[in-house]
TINUMAR-954099 format. One line per 5 residues: their letters; for each residue x, y, z of N, C-alpha, C, O. Coordinates in nm, 2 decimals, padded with zeros to 4 digits. Example, Ala and Ser with C-alpha at 12.3 -4.5 7.8 and 13.67 -1.06 7.14 Angstrom:
<nodes>
as) 01.32:-00.57:00.78:01.23:-00.45:00.78:01.32:-00.33:00.78:01.42:-00.33:00.85 ~ 01.28:-00.22:00.71:01.37:-00.11:00.71:01.29:00.00:00.79:01.34:00.11:00.80
</nodes>
This chain:
<nodes>
xxxxx) -00.99:03.64:02.66:-00.94:03.75:02.67:-00.88:03.77:02.77:-00.90:03.67:02.85 ~ -00.80:03.84:02.82:-00.78:03.92:03.02:-00.89:04.06:03.01:-00.85:04.18:03.02 ~ -00.98:04.03:03.00:-01.00:04.21:03.12:-00.97:04.26:03.18:-00.99:04.19:03.28 ~ -00.89:04.44:03.22:-00.83:04.46:03.30:-00.95:04.61:03.36:-01.03:04.67:03.29 ~ -00.93:04.64:03.49:-01.00:04.71:03.56:-00.93:04.87:03.45:-00.81:04.87:03.48
xxxxx) -00.94:04.94:03.40:-00.88:05.08:03.37:-00.83:05.15:03.49:-00.90:05.13:03.59 ~ -00.71:05.22:03.49:-00.71:05.26:03.62:-00.80:05.37:03.65:-00.89:05.38:03.57 ~ -00.78:05.45:03.75:-00.88:05.59:03.77:-00.80:05.65:03.76:-00.69:05.59:03.73 ~ -00.81:05.80:03.77:-00.68:05.86:03.85:-00.75:06.06:03.83:-00.80:06.13:03.75 ~ -00.72:06.06:03.97:-00.85:06.22:04.02:-00.71:06.34:04.01:-00.60:06.29:04.05
xxxxx) -00.70:06.43:03.99:-00.69:06.51:03.96:-00.71:06.65:04.03:-00.76:06.74:03.96 ~ -00.65:06.71:04.25:-00.75:06.78:04.26:-00.64:06.95:04.26:-00.53:06.94:04.23 ~ -00.70:07.06:04.30:-00.64:07.14:04.25:-00.71:07.24:04.35:-00.80:07.32:04.33 ~ -00.62:07.21:04.46:-00.70:07.36:04.60:-00.61:07.53:04.63:-00.50:07.54:04.68 ~ -00.65:07.58:04.60:-00.61:07.68:04.64:-00.65:07.81:04.76:-00.76:07.86:04.77
xxxxx) -00.50:07.84:04.87:-00.56:07.86:05.00:-00.56:08.04:04.97:-00.47:08.11:04.94 ~ -00.74:08.08:04.99:-00.73:08.20:04.93:-00.67:08.30:05.07:-00.72:08.27:05.18 ~ -00.58:08.40:05.07:-00.59:08.50:05.13:-00.67:08.63:05.12:-00.70:08.69:05.01 ~ -00.72:08.69:05.27:-00.78:08.79:05.30:-00.84:08.75:05.47:-00.90:08.66:05.53 ~ -00.78:08.91:05.48:-00.84:09.00:05.59:-00.75:08.90:05.72:-00.80:08.88:05.83
xxxxx) -00.62:08.86:05.67:-00.56:08.85:05.75:-00.50:08.68:05.76:-00.40:08.63:05.81 ~ -00.62:08.63:05.67:-00.60:08.48:05.75:-00.63:08.41:05.63:-00.70:08.47:05.55 ~ -00.57:08.22:05.60:-00.65:08.23:05.49:-00.80:08.12:05.52:-00.86:08.07:05.61 ~ -00.82:08.12:05.33:-00.99:08.01:05.43:-00.97:07.94:05.30:-00.93:07.97:05.19 ~ -01.04:07.78:05.39:-01.05:07.69:05.30:-01.23:07.64:05.25:-01.33:07.66:05.32
xxxxx) -01.24:07.59:05.15:-01.36:07.52:05.11:-01.44:07.43:05.20:-01.46:07.31:05.17 ~ -01.50:07.47:05.30:-01.60:07.36:05.41:-01.64:07.24:05.28:-01.65:07.13:05.34 ~ -01.66:07.24:05.21:-01.75:07.08:05.14:-01.69:07.07:05.01:-01.73:07.08:04.89 ~ -01.51:07.01:05.11:-01.39:06.99:04.99:-01.29:06.84:05.11:-01.17:06.81:05.10 ~ -01.38:06.78:05.19:-01.27:06.70:05.24:-01.14:06.71:05.21:-01.04:06.78:05.26
xxxxx) -01.14:06.63:05.10:-01.05:06.58:05.05:-00.94:06.70:04.97:-00.87:06.65:04.88 ~ -00.93:06.79:04.99:-00.85:06.91:05.03:-00.71:06.86:05.10:-00.71:06.79:05.20 ~ -00.60:06.91:05.05:-00.45:06.86:05.14:-00.41:06.99:05.19:-00.41:07.09:05.12 ~ -00.35:06.97:05.33:-00.31:07.07:05.37:-00.41:07.20:05.46:-00.39:07.32:05.43 ~ -00.49:07.16:05.56:-00.57:07.24:05.58:-00.51:07.25:05.71:-00.55:07.35:05.77
xxxxx) -00.41:07.19:05.77:-00.32:07.32:05.92:-00.23:07.36:05.87:-00.12:07.35:05.93 ~ -00.23:07.42:05.72:-00.13:07.56:05.71:-00.12:07.67:05.77:-00.23:07.72:05.78 ~ -00.05:07.73:05.80:-00.05:07.79:05.92:-00.13:08.01:05.77:-00.09:08.07:05.67 ~ -00.21:08.02:05.84:-00.24:08.18:05.78:-00.09:08.27:05.79:00.00:08.28:05.87 ~ -00.14:08.35:05.61:-00.01:08.39:05.54:-00.04:08.57:05.62:-00.15:08.62:05.65
xxxxx) 00.08:08.62:05.63:00.08:08.72:05.72:00.02:08.81:05.66:-00.06:08.79:05.57 ~ 00.04:08.92:05.71:-00.05:09.09:05.64:00.05:09.16:05.55:00.00:09.26:05.51 ~ 00.19:09.11:05.49:00.29:09.19:05.44:00.21:09.11:05.31:00.21:09.18:05.20 ~ 00.15:08.97:05.31:00.21:08.90:05.17:00.13:08.94:05.03:00.02:09.00:05.02 ~ 00.18:08.91:04.96:00.05:09.00:04.85:-00.03:08.82:04.80:00.00:08.70:04.80
xxxxx) -00.13:08.90:04.76:-00.16:08.73:04.65:-00.08:08.65:04.55:-00.08:08.53:04.52 ~ -00.03:08.72:04.53:00.11:08.68:04.47:00.20:08.53:04.54:00.26:08.43:04.49 ~ 00.18:08.57:04.63:00.25:08.48:04.77:00.22:08.39:04.84:00.28:08.30:04.90 ~ 00.00:08.42:04.80:-00.04:08.38:04.92:00.02:08.22:04.89:00.09:08.22:04.78 ~ 00.01:08.06:04.97:00.06:07.97:04.97:-00.03:07.93:04.86:-00.12:08.02:04.84
xxxxx) -00.05:07.82:04.77:-00.08:07.75:04.70:-00.12:07.63:04.68:-00.04:07.57:04.60 ~ -00.17:07.58:04.71:-00.18:07.37:04.70:-00.18:07.30:04.57:-00.27:07.29:04.48 ~ -00.03:07.23:04.55:-00.04:07.22:04.42:-00.12:07.08:04.37:-00.23:07.05:04.42 ~ -00.07:07.00:04.28:-00.13:06.88:04.21:-00.12:06.83:04.29:-00.04:06.88:04.38 ~ -00.21:06.73:04.33:-00.19:06.60:04.38:-00.30:06.47:04.30:-00.42:06.49:04.28
xxxxx) -00.24:06.36:04.29:-00.32:06.26:04.22:-00.38:06.11:04.33:-00.30:06.09:04.42 ~ -00.45:06.05:04.33:-00.49:05.94:04.37:-00.40:05.78:04.37:-00.36:05.74:04.26 ~ -00.39:05.75:04.43:-00.33:05.63:04.38:-00.39:05.53:04.25:-00.51:05.52:04.26 ~ -00.36:05.50:04.20:-00.43:05.44:04.10:-00.43:05.25:04.10:-00.35:05.17:04.15 ~ -00.53:05.24:04.06:-00.55:05.10:04.07:-00.51:05.00:04.05:-00.51:04.98:03.93
xxxxx) -00.47:04.92:04.10:-00.35:04.79:04.05:-00.49:04.70:03.94:-00.60:04.63:03.96 ~ -00.42:04.73:03.85:-00.52:04.64:03.75:-00.56:04.51:03.80:-00.46:04.46:03.85 ~ -00.69:04.43:03.80:-00.73:04.33:03.85:-00.72:04.21:03.67:-00.74:04.22:03.55 ~ -00.68:04.11:03.77:-00.73:04.01:03.61:-00.80:03.92:03.66:-00.77:03.85:03.75 ~ -00.92:03.95:03.57:-01.02:03.86:03.55:-01.03:03.68:03.59:-01.02:03.60:03.50
xxxxx) -01.03:03.64:03.72:-01.03:03.56:03.77:-01.05:03.39:03.59:-01.09:03.39:03.47 ~ -00.99:03.28:03.68:-00.99:03.23:03.47:-01.08:03.12:03.53:-01.09:03.09:03.65 ~ -01.15:03.08:03.41:-01.28:03.02:03.31:-01.22:02.86:03.35:-01.12:02.80:03.31 ~ -01.35:02.81:03.46:-01.27:02.69:03.43:-01.32:02.62:03.33:-01.42:02.62:03.25 ~ -01.23:02.56:03.34:-01.33:02.45:03.19:-01.47:02.37:03.19:-01.52:02.35:03.30
xxxxx) -01.52:02.32:03.11:-01.69:02.26:03.08:-01.63:02.14:03.14:-01.52:02.10:03.10 ~ -01.71:02.09:03.25:-01.73:01.94:03.28:-01.76:01.88:03.18:-01.79:01.97:03.10 ~ -01.77:01.77:03.13:-01.79:01.68:03.02:-01.88:01.57:03.10:-01.84:01.50:03.19 ~ -02.00:01.57:03.03:-02.14:01.46:03.06:-02.03:01.33:03.09:-01.91:01.34:03.07 ~ -02.09:01.23:03.12:-02.05:01.09:03.14:-02.01:00.98:02.94:-01.92:00.91:02.89
xxxxx) -02.18:01.06:02.90:-02.19:00.99:02.75:-02.10:01.07:02.62:-02.06:01.01:02.52 ~ -02.09:01.21:02.65:-01.91:01.21:02.59:-01.78:01.20:02.61:-01.69:01.20:02.53 ~ -01.78:01.19:02.77:-01.61:01.08:02.77:-01.64:00.93:02.73:-01.55:00.86:02.67 ~ -01.78:00.87:02.76:-01.77:00.77:02.68:-01.79:00.81:02.51:-01.71:00.74:02.45 ~ -01.83:00.86:02.46:-01.79:00.87:02.29:-01.71:00.87:02.27:-01.67:00.78:02.20
xxxxx) -01.59:01.00:02.34:-01.42:00.99:02.36:-01.40:00.88:02.36:-01.35:00.86:02.25 ~ -01.40:00.80:02.42:-01.29:00.67:02.49:-01.35:00.58:02.37:-01.26:00.52:02.30 ~ -01.51:00.56:02.33:-01.52:00.44:02.23:-01.45:00.50:02.06:-01.45:00.42:01.96 ~ -01.38:00.64:02.07:-01.39:00.66:01.92:-01.25:00.68:01.92:-01.21:00.75:01.82 ~ -01.13:00.63:02.02:-01.02:00.58:01.98:-01.00:00.41:01.98:-00.94:00.34:01.91
xxxxx) -01.08:00.39:02.09:-01.08:00.17:02.01:-01.13:00.19:01.81:-01.09:00.12:01.72 ~ -01.19:00.26:01.82:-01.20:00.25:01.69:-01.07:00.33:01.62:-00.98:00.25:01.57 ~ -01.05:00.46:01.61:-00.96:00.43:01.53:-00.76:00.36:01.60:-00.64:00.37:01.58 ~ -00.85:00.29:01.67:-00.74:00.21:01.68:-00.75:00.07:01.76:-00.71:00.02:01.86 ~ -00.83:00.04:01.66:-00.80:-00.17:01.70:-00.72:-00.23:01.75:-00.74:-00.30:01.85
xxxxx) -00.64:-00.21:01.70:-00.56:-00.29:01.69:-00.47:-00.28:01.83:-00.37:-00.35:01.85 ~ -00.50:-00.22:01.88:-00.33:-00.12:01.99:-00.43:-00.26:02.14:-00.38:-00.29:02.25 ~ -00.53:-00.28:02.09:-00.58:-00.39:02.20:-00.57:-00.56:02.19:-00.61:-00.60:02.09 ~ -00.52:-00.65:02.27:-00.57:-00.77:02.25:-00.69:-00.84:02.27:-00.76:-00.80:02.36 ~ -00.71:-00.92:02.21:-00.83:-01.02:02.32:-00.83:-01.15:02.21:-00.74:-01.16:02.13
xxxxx) -00.91:-01.22:02.22:-00.88:-01.37:02.19:-00.99:-01.39:02.09:-01.10:-01.33:02.09 ~ -00.95:-01.48:02.01:-00.96:-01.49:01.88:-00.99:-01.63:01.86:-00.90:-01.71:01.88 ~ -01.10:-01.67:01.81:-01.13:-01.83:01.78:-01.00:-01.91:01.69:-00.90:-01.84:01.68 ~ -01.02:-02.04:01.64:-00.96:-02.08:01.54:-01.03:-02.17:01.50:-01.09:-02.25:01.57 ~ -01.03:-02.17:01.30:-00.94:-02.07:01.21:-01.00:-01.95:01.29:-01.10:-01.93:01.36
xxxxx) -00.89:-01.86:01.24:-00.91:-01.71:01.28:-00.92:-01.63:01.11:-00.80:-01.60:01.08 ~ -01.01:-01.58:01.01:-00.92:-01.54:00.87:-00.99:-01.38:00.94:-01.11:-01.38:00.95 ~ -00.92:-01.27:00.97:-00.97:-01.13:00.97:-00.96:-01.08:00.83:-00.89:-01.15:00.76 ~ -01.03:-00.94:00.77:-01.03:-00.91:00.71:-00.94:-00.80:00.66:-00.90:-00.77:00.54 ~ -00.91:-00.73:00.82:-00.89:-00.61:00.84:-00.95:-00.51:00.85:-00.89:-00.41:00.83
xxxxx) -01.10:-00.48:00.89:-01.20:-00.42:00.90:-01.28:-00.43:01.07:-01.27:-00.52:01.16 ~ -01.32:-00.35:01.08:-01.42:-00.43:01.20:-01.52:-00.31:01.20:-01.51:-00.21:01.13 ~ -01.62:-00.37:01.30:-01.71:-00.35:01.31:-01.76:-00.34:01.46:-01.70:-00.38:01.56 ~ -01.89:-00.27:01.47:-01.90:-00.21:01.60:-02.08:-00.15:01.58:-02.14:-00.10:01.49 ~ -02.09:-00.22:01.76:-02.25:-00.18:01.76:-02.25:-00.13:01.94:-02.17:-00.18:02.03
xxxxx) -02.33:-00.05:01.96:-02.36:00.00:02.08:-02.44:-00.09:02.17:-02.45:-00.18:02.09 ~ -02.53:-00.13:02.29:-02.56:-00.17:02.38:-02.55:-00.19:02.52:-02.46:-00.27:02.55 ~ -02.63:-00.13:02.62:-02.61:-00.14:02.74:-02.65:-00.24:02.79:-02.77:-00.27:02.80 ~ -02.53:-00.34:02.87:-02.50:-00.48:02.94:-02.56:-00.49:03.08:-02.64:-00.56:03.14 ~ -02.49:-00.40:03.10:-02.42:-00.37:03.26:-02.57:-00.31:03.30:-02.57:-00.29:03.42
xxxxx) -02.69:-00.27:03.23:-02.76:-00.21:03.35:-02.77:-00.09:03.42:-02.86:-00.05:03.50 ~ -02.64:-00.03:03.38:-02.66:00.11:03.45:-02.64:00.20:03.40:-02.60:00.30:03.46 ~ -02.67:00.20:03.26:-02.75:00.35:03.13:-02.62:00.36:03.08:-02.62:00.24:03.04 ~ -02.54:00.39:03.06:-02.44:00.38:03.01:-02.39:00.25:02.93:-02.34:00.16:02.99 ~ -02.42:00.26:02.79:-02.37:00.18:02.67:-02.22:00.10:02.69:-02.13:00.15:02.75
xxxxx) -02.20:-00.01:02.62:-02.12:-00.04:02.59:-02.06:-00.09:02.48:-02.15:-00.15:02.42 ~ -01.97:-00.11:02.43:-01.91:-00.08:02.26:-01.91:-00.25:02.26:-01.88:-00.31:02.36 ~ -01.95:-00.33:02.12:-01.92:-00.46:02.09:-01.86:-00.43:01.99:-01.92:-00.39:01.89 ~ -01.67:-00.48:02.00:-01.63:-00.46:01.87:-01.58:-00.62:01.82:-01.55:-00.73:01.87 ~ -01.60:-00.54:01.68:-01.56:-00.68:01.59:-01.53:-00.74:01.50:-01.60:-00.77:01.41
xxxxx) -01.39:-00.78:01.52:-01.32:-00.79:01.40:-01.38:-00.83:01.28:-01.44:-00.94:01.30 ~ -01.41:-00.77:01.10:-01.46:-00.88:01.01:-01.40:-00.95:00.93:-01.31:-00.90:00.86 ~ -01.44:-01.07:00.93:-01.40:-01.21:00.88:-01.41:-01.24:00.69:-01.47:-01.19:00.59 ~ -01.34:-01.31:00.71:-01.31:-01.37:00.54:-01.40:-01.49:00.54:-01.48:-01.53:00.46 ~ -01.36:-01.53:00.65:-01.43:-01.70:00.62:-01.43:-01.74:00.84:-01.35:-01.72:00.93
xxxxx) -01.56:-01.82:00.83:-01.57:-01.87:00.97:-01.60:-01.80:01.06:-01.69:-01.73:01.04 ~ -01.54:-01.80:01.18:-01.65:-01.71:01.24:-01.48:-01.59:01.34:-01.36:-01.59:01.37 ~ -01.66:-01.49:01.37:-01.52:-01.33:01.48:-01.54:-01.34:01.53:-01.65:-01.39:01.55 ~ -01.46:-01.31:01.61:-01.44:-01.24:01.79:-01.52:-01.19:01.78:-01.56:-01.18:01.66 ~ -01.61:-01.12:01.94:-01.67:-01.02:01.90:-01.65:-00.96:02.11:-01.71:-01.01:02.20
xxxxx) -01.57:-00.84:02.11:-01.50:-00.83:02.25:-01.60:-00.72:02.36:-01.67:-00.65:02.28 ~ -01.62:-00.69:02.45:-01.65:-00.57:02.55:-01.56:-00.45:02.60:-01.46:-00.45:02.66 ~ -01.64:-00.35:02.57:-01.53:-00.23:02.58:-01.65:-00.18:02.68:-01.78:-00.19:02.66 ~ -01.57:-00.13:02.80:-01.72:-00.07:02.93:-01.63:00.04:02.97:-01.51:00.03:02.98 ~ -01.67:00.11:02.99:-01.65:00.24:03.09:-01.76:00.25:03.24:-01.77:00.37:03.24
xxxxx) -01.80:00.23:03.30:-01.84:00.28:03.38:-01.85:00.44:03.42:-01.75:00.48:03.36 ~ -01.91:00.55:03.49:-01.90:00.65:03.45:-01.80:00.62:03.61:-01.81:00.54:03.70 ~ -01.69:00.77:03.57:-01.55:00.79:03.64:-01.48:00.72:03.69:-01.41:00.73:03.79 ~ -01.52:00.55:03.56:-01.39:00.47:03.60:-01.33:00.49:03.41:-01.36:00.56:03.31 ~ -01.19:00.37:03.45:-01.11:00.36:03.30:-01.21:00.28:03.24:-01.31:00.23:03.29
xxxxx) -01.15:00.28:03.08:-01.26:00.25:03.00:-01.17:00.03:03.02:-01.06:00.00:03.08 ~ -01.20:00.00:03.00:-01.09:-00.17:03.01:-01.21:-00.25:02.89:-01.32:-00.22:02.83 ~ -01.11:-00.38:02.89:-01.17:-00.47:02.78:-01.21:-00.62:02.84:-01.14:-00.66:02.94 ~ -01.27:-00.66:02.82:-01.35:-00.78:02.86:-01.22:-00.94:02.79:-01.20:-01.05:02.84 ~ -01.15:-00.90:02.66:-01.04:-00.98:02.61:-01.13:-01.08:02.60:-01.16:-01.11:02.49
xxxxx) -01.18:-01.16:02.70:-01.30:-01.27:02.66:-01.40:-01.23:02.52:-01.44:-01.12:02.49 ~ -01.43:-01.32:02.46:-01.52:-01.37:02.33:-01.64:-01.43:02.33:-01.65:-01.54:02.39 ~ -01.79:-01.38:02.27:-01.83:-01.44:02.21:-01.79:-01.45:02.03:-01.71:-01.39:01.96 ~ -01.88:-01.56:01.99:-01.83:-01.53:01.82:-01.96:-01.59:01.77:-02.05:-01.67:01.79 ~ -01.90:-01.45:01.66:-02.04:-01.48:01.50:-02.00:-01.53:01.37:-01.90:-01.51:01.30
xxxxx) -02.09:-01.60:01.36:-02.03:-01.65:01.22:-02.09:-01.79:01.16:-02.14:-01.88:01.23 ~ -02.08:-01.79:01.07:-02.08:-01.96:01.02:-01.99:-01.99:00.89:-02.01:-01.94:00.78 ~ -01.86:-02.11:00.95:-01.83:-02.19:00.75:-01.86:-02.18:00.69:-01.98:-02.19:00.70 ~ -01.81:-02.16:00.58:-01.82:-02.15:00.47:-01.87:-02.33:00.38:-01.95:-02.37:00.29 ~ -01.78:-02.37:00.47:-01.84:-02.56:00.40:-01.96:-02.58:00.52:-01.95:-02.69:00.57
xxxxx) -02.09:-02.48:00.59:-02.15:-02.55:00.66:-02.11:-02.66:00.82:-02.00:-02.70:00.86 ~ -02.19:-02.66:00.85:-02.19:-02.70:01.01:-02.22:-02.55:01.12:-02.33:-02.48:01.12 ~ -02.13:-02.52:01.19:-02.15:-02.52:01.29:-02.21:-02.34:01.24:-02.16:-02.29:01.14 ~ -02.32:-02.26:01.33:-02.36:-02.10:01.35:-02.32:-02.08:01.51:-02.30:-02.15:01.61 ~ -02.32:-01.96:01.47:-02.35:-01.89:01.62:-02.37:-01.72:01.59:-02.39:-01.69:01.47
xxxxx) -02.38:-01.64:01.65:-02.47:-01.54:01.65:-02.45:-01.49:01.79:-02.44:-01.57:01.88 ~ -02.45:-01.34:01.82:-02.50:-01.27:01.92:-02.62:-01.25:01.90:-02.67:-01.26:01.78 ~ -02.69:-01.20:02.06:-02.80:-01.13:02.11:-02.75:-01.03:02.22:-02.63:-01.02:02.25 ~ -02.83:-00.96:02.26:-02.81:-00.89:02.39:-02.95:-00.83:02.49:-03.07:-00.83:02.46 ~ -02.88:-00.79:02.60:-03.00:-00.87:02.67:-03.12:-00.71:02.63:-03.08:-00.59:02.62
xxxxx) -03.22:-00.73:02.62:-03.30:-00.60:02.61:-03.35:-00.58:02.80:-03.46:-00.56:02.85 ~ -03.28:-00.58:02.82:-03.37:-00.57:03.02:-03.19:-00.53:03.09:-03.17:-00.54:03.21 ~ -03.05:-00.49:02.97:-02.98:-00.51:03.02:-02.86:-00.56:03.13:-02.81:-00.51:03.23 ~ -02.85:-00.71:03.08:-02.84:-00.78:03.14:-02.76:-00.89:03.09:-02.79:-01.01:03.08 ~ -02.63:-00.82:03.06:-02.59:-00.91:02.96:-02.60:-00.97:02.81:-02.65:-00.90:02.73
xxxxx) -02.56:-01.10:02.79:-02.50:-01.13:02.63:-02.59:-01.26:02.61:-02.62:-01.33:02.70 ~ -02.65:-01.29:02.47:-02.62:-01.46:02.48:-02.59:-01.52:02.31:-02.64:-01.51:02.20 ~ -02.49:-01.58:02.40:-02.41:-01.65:02.31:-02.50:-01.74:02.20:-02.57:-01.63:02.20 ~ -02.56:-01.81:02.13:-02.65:-01.86:02.04:-02.57:-01.97:01.93:-02.52:-01.95:01.82 ~ -02.59:-02.08:01.99:-02.54:-02.19:01.85:-02.57:-02.31:01.80:-02.68:-02.36:01.83
xxxxx) -02.52:-02.34:01.76:-02.58:-02.49:01.69:-02.54:-02.51:01.56:-02.43:-02.47:01.54 ~ -02.61:-02.58:01.44:-02.55:-02.66:01.33:-02.67:-02.65:01.26:-02.78:-02.70:01.29 ~ -02.62:-02.57:01.12:-02.75:-02.62:00.97:-02.84:-02.68:01.01:-02.95:-02.62:01.03 ~ -02.81:-02.81:01.04:-02.86:-02.99:01.05:-02.96:-02.96:01.11:-03.08:-02.95:01.06 ~ -02.94:-02.94:01.23:-03.05:-02.94:01.41:-03.11:-02.85:01.43:-03.04:-02.75:01.47
xxxxx) -03.27:-02.83:01.42:-03.38:-02.78:01.46:-03.31:-02.65:01.63:-03.32:-02.54:01.68 ~ -03.24:-02.80:01.68:-03.26:-02.65:01.86:-03.13:-02.58:01.81:-03.03:-02.62:01.75 ~ -03.17:-02.45:01.86:-03.02:-02.41:01.94:-03.00:-02.37:02.07:-03.10:-02.35:02.14 ~ -02.84:-02.36:02.11:-02.86:-02.35:02.23:-02.82:-02.18:02.23:-02.75:-02.11:02.15 ~ -02.90:-02.14:02.36:-02.88:-02.00:02.44:-02.78:-02.00:02.55:-02.81:-02.07:02.64
xxxxx) -02.64:-01.92:02.55:-02.59:-01.90:02.64:-02.59:-01.79:02.71:-02.56:-01.69:02.64 ~ -02.61:-01.75:02.84:-02.61:-01.64:02.88:-02.49:-01.56:02.96:-02.52:-01.56:03.08 ~ -02.41:-01.50:02.95:-02.28:-01.40:02.96:-02.31:-01.27:02.98:-02.36:-01.19:02.89 ~ -02.24:-01.24:03.15:-02.24:-01.10:03.17:-02.11:-01.05:03.24:-02.03:-01.13:03.28 ~ -02.09:-00.86:03.25:-01.97:-00.86:03.24:-01.96:-00.83:03.41:-02.01:-00.74:03.48
xxxxx) -01.86:-00.95:03.45:-01.86:-00.91:03.60:-01.69:-00.87:03.68:-01.57:-00.92:03.66 ~ -01.72:-00.82:03.73:-01.52:-00.84:03.72:-01.38:-00.79:03.61:-01.26:-00.83:03.60 ~ -01.44:-00.71:03.54:-01.42:-00.69:03.40:-01.42:-00.83:03.31:-01.33:-00.87:03.23 ~ -01.46:-00.86:03.32:-01.47:-01.02:03.28:-01.60:-01.04:03.22:-01.71:-00.98:03.25 ~ -01.58:-01.15:03.08:-01.70:-01.18:03.06:-01.74:-01.28:03.13:-01.65:-01.37:03.12
xxxxx) -01.85:-01.34:03.21:-01.87:-01.45:03.30:-01.99:-01.51:03.31:-02.06:-01.44:03.38 ~ -02.06:-01.62:03.27:-02.14:-01.72:03.27:-02.26:-01.64:03.35:-02.24:-01.58:03.46 ~ -02.36:-01.64:03.29:-02.49:-01.61:03.37:-02.55:-01.70:03.42:-02.50:-01.80:03.49 ~ -02.71:-01.68:03.37:-02.82:-01.80:03.39:-02.78:-01.89:03.31:-02.68:-01.90:03.24 ~ -02.87:-01.97:03.33:-02.86:-02.16:03.34:-02.87:-02.10:03.17:-02.90:-01.99:03.13
xxxxx) -02.81:-02.24:03.07:-02.82:-02.23:02.96:-02.95:-02.29:02.90:-03.00:-02.39:02.95 ~ -03.01:-02.22:02.78:-03.14:-02.30:02.72:-03.11:-02.37:02.58:-03.01:-02.41:02.54 ~ -03.18:-02.37:02.55:-03.23:-02.44:02.43:-03.37:-02.34:02.31:-03.49:-02.33:02.34 ~ -03.31:-02.31:02.20:-03.42:-02.25:02.13:-03.46:-02.35:01.96:-03.42:-02.46:01.92 ~ -03.55:-02.22:01.92:-03.58:-02.33:01.79:-03.51:-02.23:01.71:-03.46:-02.11:01.71
xxxxx) -03.52:-02.31:01.63:-03.42:-02.22:01.48:-03.50:-02.11:01.46:-03.47:-01.99:01.48 ~ -03.63:-02.15:01.41:-03.72:-02.06:01.37:-03.73:-01.97:01.45:-03.70:-01.86:01.43 ~ -03.78:-02.00:01.57:-03.77:-01.87:01.73:-03.77:-01.75:01.65:-03.75:-01.77:01.53 ~ -03.79:-01.66:01.68:-03.81:-01.52:01.69:-03.78:-01.48:01.78:-03.79:-01.54:01.89 ~ -03.72:-01.30:01.76:-03.59:-01.25:01.90:-03.72:-01.18:01.98:-03.79:-01.10:01.91
xxxxx) -03.74:-01.20:02.10:-03.82:-01.12:02.14:-03.75:-00.96:02.27:-03.63:-00.92:02.25 ~ -03.81:-00.92:02.37:-03.82:-00.80:02.35:-03.62:-00.78:02.48:-03.56:-00.68:02.53 ~ -03.61:-00.98:02.47:-03.50:-00.98:02.57:-03.41:-01.00:02.56:-03.32:-00.97:02.64 ~ -03.42:-01.09:02.38:-03.30:-01.09:02.30:-03.25:-01.05:02.14:-03.26:-01.08:02.02 ~ -03.21:-01.00:02.19:-03.24:-00.84:02.06:-03.07:-00.84:02.00:-02.95:-00.85:02.04
xxxxx) -03.15:-00.80:01.86:-03.00:-00.88:01.75:-02.92:-00.71:01.74:-02.98:-00.61:01.72 ~ -02.76:-00.73:01.77:-02.70:-00.61:01.82:-02.76:-00.49:01.68:-02.83:-00.52:01.59 ~ -02.72:-00.38:01.70:-02.71:-00.28:01.57:-02.59:-00.28:01.51:-02.52:-00.19:01.55 ~ -02.54:-00.37:01.41:-02.38:-00.37:01.41:-02.35:-00.24:01.30:-02.43:-00.23:01.21 ~ -02.25:-00.15:01.30:-02.26:-00.12:01.21:-02.09:-00.05:01.12:-02.02:-00.05:01.22
xxxxx) -02.03:-00.02:01.04:-01.85:-00.02:01.05:-01.81:00.09:01.06:-01.86:00.20:01.03 ~ -01.68:00.05:01.15:-01.61:00.12:01.24:-01.59:00.26:01.15:-01.53:00.34:01.21 ~ -01.61:00.30:01.06:-01.60:00.44:01.01:-01.77:00.50:01.02:-01.77:00.62:01.01 ~ -01.88:00.45:01.04:-01.96:00.54:01.06:-01.96:00.56:01.20:-01.91:00.48:01.28 ~ -02.00:00.65:01.22:-01.94:00.71:01.34:-02.08:00.78:01.44:-02.08:00.82:01.56
xxxxx) -02.20:00.79:01.34:-02.34:00.78:01.38:-02.38:00.77:01.54:-02.42:00.85:01.62 ~ -02.34:00.65:01.54:-02.41:00.59:01.71:-02.34:00.69:01.84:-02.39:00.73:01.94 ~ -02.18:00.73:01.78:-02.15:00.79:01.87:-02.17:00.92:01.92:-02.14:00.97:02.03 ~ -02.24:00.99:01.77:-02.24:01.13:01.77:-02.39:01.13:01.86:-02.41:01.19:01.96 ~ -02.47:01.05:01.81:-02.59:01.03:01.94:-02.50:01.04:02.00:-02.43:01.13:02.00
xxxxx) -02.49:00.93:02.08:-02.42:00.92:02.20:-02.30:01.04:02.32:-02.28:01.04:02.44 ~ -02.28:01.09:02.25:-02.24:01.23:02.26:-02.26:01.35:02.29:-02.18:01.44:02.33 ~ -02.41:01.32:02.25:-02.54:01.48:02.19:-02.64:01.39:02.29:-02.76:01.42:02.26 ~ -02.64:01.30:02.39:-02.71:01.30:02.51:-02.69:01.34:02.67:-02.59:01.34:02.74 ~ -02.88:01.39:02.70:-02.85:01.48:02.79:-02.90:01.39:02.93:-02.89:01.44:03.04
</nodes>
């Protein structure tokens, strides 16, 4: 609500006192008007003595309080807003998908910092009824626009056996890992990918890992949530 300074108006009444053939003025009222008024004549009656009329000081113009600047959002709050839009409108974004591809219509997501800048990326996965789901990456570096890599990694397995694919995130903030193999082979391939130039590109050399080898601090399973569960976004938004 706008606030205004109340105009201040002052009234001053000054009277010229007649007596002994000359007018007298108060010596302690310098704001009185008419100090140069000539004295009244000897024959002037008290009622004929010059009298100062009321005057008012100029009123102050109402001053308007400067408009307050809108609060600046933190990078975390901006990021949460951007990712929330993606989750509300996932079909607005086009990205690659495997073949065969059997989407169920729902989506899952996870947050993880895979670029090492302290701001998490959004991993978006369309849920599938069978076979493999694509996983694409959304990122918004501080002060820059949101982008989608369009390239995808793959997660899932066919109901008839065969290929098995999963995704892990780097615990050090250095990209993603694509784990691939088959149900009949004990050794699985580990491919490393990083975000570079708004794309997913190969990072470190490919390695092998035994199927029973557990994840370590560098190879972490994403915390997948259904798209309607926004708790991770609220935690991100409230990050100080």
